[in-house]
N, C-alpha and C positions, 0 to 999 in steps of 0.2 A: 276407642277398643271397638270392636263389633258385639260384644255383649252387653254395652250400653246403649245402644240404637235399637235394639227389639219392640216388639208389642204393636207400637205403633207407625208400621211402616205395607200396614194394605193395601188403605186406596194411593201412596207417596209409589207401590213396584207394582203397580195393576198392566199386565200387558197390550200394548200398544204401541206400533210401530214408527218410527220418527226418522225416517231414512238411510237410516247407517247400512251404508252395503259390503261390512270387511269381511263375510265371511264364502271363504275358497274352497273348506275343506268338508260340506254337505252339499247334497248334490241337490238341493231343495232351491227353487227359487219361492224369493217376497220378493210381497211385490212394495215398493219404494213410495213415502209421502214425501212429498215436498218438504225446503225447510222451512218450520215453523214459523209464520210471522213474528208471535210474539214469543223469544225462548223461554224466555227462566217461567212465564204463566203458564208457556206448555207440555213444560217438563212435568208439570204437577200432575201426579198421577200415571206416570207414563216408563217404559223401558226397552232400550234400544233393543231390534233385532237383525237379526243374521248379520253376530257376530261375534268376533272368537277375539277371548281377550286373554292375557299374560301378563305378570312382569317381567318390563324388560333390567338389563343394568348397565347403565351411561360408564360414564366420567363425571357426570352428578349423584350419584346411586341409582334405587333403584324408584321402577315407575310404571304408570297402566301403558303397556301397548296396546295398539289393536290391529289388528293382521290385516286387508287391501290389497290388492288386487296390484299398488302401485311399491308396499312395503308394509312395514311398518310401522305405526304412528306412533313415534314416544312423545305420548300425548302433556307431559310436566315439560320437555321443549316448546311446544307449542303451545301448551297456558305461560312461559317465557315471555315469548313472542308477542300472543294476541292479545294476554289478561280479558279473558272470557272469564273467567272462574270456573274453569274445565274444571270433569271430578281428573286428579290428578294419583290416585291409587285404584287397585282391581276393591278395594273394600269400599271408596268414595264408590265407585261406582254399582255398587253390589245396592251399598244400600243409596241411594240417589243423590248423594251428598254431593251438592257442583251443580252445574247446569247444564245436565241432564242434555238439554232442547238444541244447548248452540255445539255439544260434542257432533248430537246427528245429524247438522247443519255441516259441519266441517266435512263430513263421513258423507255423505252425498253422495250421491253420481258417481260411486267408486272411486271417492278420495281428491277428486280431482280437480278441490278447493285445497289441497292441504299443500301447503309449499313443498317445500321437496326435502332442504335444512332439517323438517321438523322427522323426516320419512331414514330407516334406518334400513335394508338389505336385508332378508329375512337371512340370510343367508348366514351375517354377523351378528346376527342378533346372538348375546349372553341374555338369558332365560335369567329368572327364580325367583321363591318361593310367592304361587301367582297370588297364598293370601302366607299372611304371618301371626294374627291374632286371632285364626276366626273363636268363635263363644263357644264351639263342641266339633271332637271330630269324635264320628260313630259309625258305627262297625257289626258287618250282620256275617254271620258267622254256619257254613254250612248253609248258606243258600241255592247249590246245587247237587241235585240227587245224588248226582256221578260221584261230587266231589264227599261228599255223605259216604256213600261206598265203599268208595276208595281208602276209607279212614276205617271201617268196621261198623258205621254210623246209620240208622234210617233219620229217613226226611224228618226235620222239628217237626212241627205241633204249632208253633211260633216260633218268630222269629229270634234269633237267638242273638242277643246283641253284649257286645267291647267295647269301649271304645279308646281311641291313640291322644297324646297330646303335643300340644304346641313344637314341642323340642323332636317332635317325627316326623315332620314339617321335610319338602325336600323337594327338587325342580327338577324340570328335565336335565339332560347334561350333567345334574348330581353326583358324586358318588355317595357312598352309605360307606364304613370304615365297621371294616368285621376282624381288622388283623389286632391283636391282642384284647380281644372284649372276651369275654369270660363267660362262651358261647364257641360249637363249632359243627350245629346242623344247623346251618342257613340254608330258608328255599323263598322261595317267590312262590305270590301269589296274586295274574293279574285279575287289576276288580277294575267295575267302570265305578267312576265317583259324579255326587253329585253335588252340588253348591247351595244351599237356601236362597232365594230373594226375598221371599217374605216368613214370618217364623208362623207362631200360636198352636193352642190346642185343639183336641178335636177335628181334626184337619177331614174336614169325609173324603174317602180314595175315590171317590171321582172325579174330585178340583184339587187332588195332590197336586199333579203337573205344573196346574198353572203356578204355582210357590217356588216351581225349582227356576232359579238363573239358566242357570247350563251344567253342559256335564265333559267330565278330563279324563284319559286314562290314566288308571293309577298302579302299584306293587305292592302289598298288604305285605311286604318281605318280613317276616321271622325267621327267629330261634327259635327251630322249635323241641334244643333237648328246656332252653329258658321256659319255653311253654308249658311244657310234663310239668315243671316240678309242683306244682299245686293243679288242684282242680280249677281256680282262675288265671286266665292264659295274660296276663298284665305283660309279665313279662319277658314274655314271648313277644310281644308287637310291641314295644315301646323304645328300640335303641332308637336312638340320636337318627334321623335322617328315616327314620323306616315306614313314613307314609307318606313317599312320592306322586306327585297328581300334576299333570300339564300336557305338554308344552302346551296347551291353547284348554282355557273351558270354552267351551263351545255353547253357542246361546240355547233357549230350548228349546226357541220352536223350530231349529235348521231339522230335528234327528225324529225318528220315532223309535225313542228309546230301548220298547220293546221287540224291537227288531234288530240288532249291529253285534256280528260279526264279533268277539275277541278270541287274541295268543297275544301268547310270553313268549317268546324267542325269546331266547338263550347261546349264547357264541352263535347266531344265526341257526339255529338250532327248533324247528315249533316244537316248540311242549304242550299247551294246553292251543284247549281252539274249542272252543263252544262261541252259541251264539243269546243276550242275553231274554232272548224269550226262553229259557231252559230255566229263568230261576225259579224257586219255588214259588218265594216272594217277589211281587213286580218295584218296582222307584213304588209306585202309588199304595203298594200294600205296606213298605219300608214309611215309608211317609207318615200314614192313617195312621201304623202300627204306635212308632212311637212318639208322637205328638198323642194320643189317646192316656200315656204315664206318662210324657215333660214336656212344658213346652219348646219349645221349631221353635231357633232363631234365624235373621237372614246374617249369611258368612256361615249359618254351620256346614259341615262339611261331613256325607256318609260314602261311608266303605260300602259297596253291597251286593259283596262277596264276589269267591274267585270259586274255580270251578275243578272239574278233575286235573289229575297230569303231575300235581302239585311233590314232588322230590321225598315226603312221606308216605306219600300213596306207593310210591314203589314198592317190591317186594325189596325184606332188608340187607338182602345179600345186590339187589343193583341201586340201593341209593348213595348216591355220591354226592356228599353236600356239596353246598358253593363255599367259592374261593376267593381270596381277594382274584382282580382279573377280570374276572365274569363280570359282560354286559350279557345286561336285558332289556330287554322292550317289548316293553305290554302298545300292542295296535290293534286300538277297534276303529272298528268301520265308521267313514264320517266325525272324529270325533281325533285322531291322530296317533302318532307312535310318540312314547316317554320310551327315554331311555335311557339309566344312570348303571354304574360303574361300579366296582366292589374294591376296595383297596386297606 
């Protein structure tokens, strides 16, 4: 479990490139280092750069997938063939478990050394939950001024925090069951999601982004009628499968997280449209604020808040709540398009 590995990963997870060439979503070029001569020793204190991570589901079960120019590397299959002690889950990679340097060497030169039998065409990938057991899922409410205003709220003076549970986790291509559930006012919330590589207390804002493993497109799917049952938002935020993120966890070195266009597209219609520069509290500020009050751990997931355009922000007579069959896409520049469908 991720929660059993917090606190002592600072040295292990410091940012340093070791030749992974897997990222295709970002336009940022990253210098490629030659493969390390002694992989196990070189992995100590290093983190792969320029890498897009996911969980793929094959006949052998779920395992780590990494995008390359030749297809998606099935790392578990590669490990069965090569026996190099590779990390075989996204959790392994985030925590630095396994031979990270050997994985970097395998990914060098845009994956030219990967045997074809260990690659899956991207169009054929079946995606799974990138993480199944993060220590915490932290969410930020009212983090865009226009979203706060559409609900009649002033901008908050400090981040408003709430949480989801692991049963809310979901993935690209997943479904969320709403039929027969004890709610009817279903709403979308496009969000940028970050995953921590390094935890700690009192993380300085100036260094907070160094603690991030990567970013993903997310949707804080919400039942508004349950959310309003009390002053606590928990019921409306914890429906099974209501916290999807993916399809890729894009390594933090590839993007300027403070300047990313974000949209929510419902059945082909753009409903939300913003840029992360409009956050009230930036990702760095959120991390610093959280760590001031409690310990952050490697693998913690943070949903950073949604923008204006949610159904709850429409005039009451124009609110048409979501229903089975609706398809939602969260599209974030350089990160990817997350699609989920209601059933």
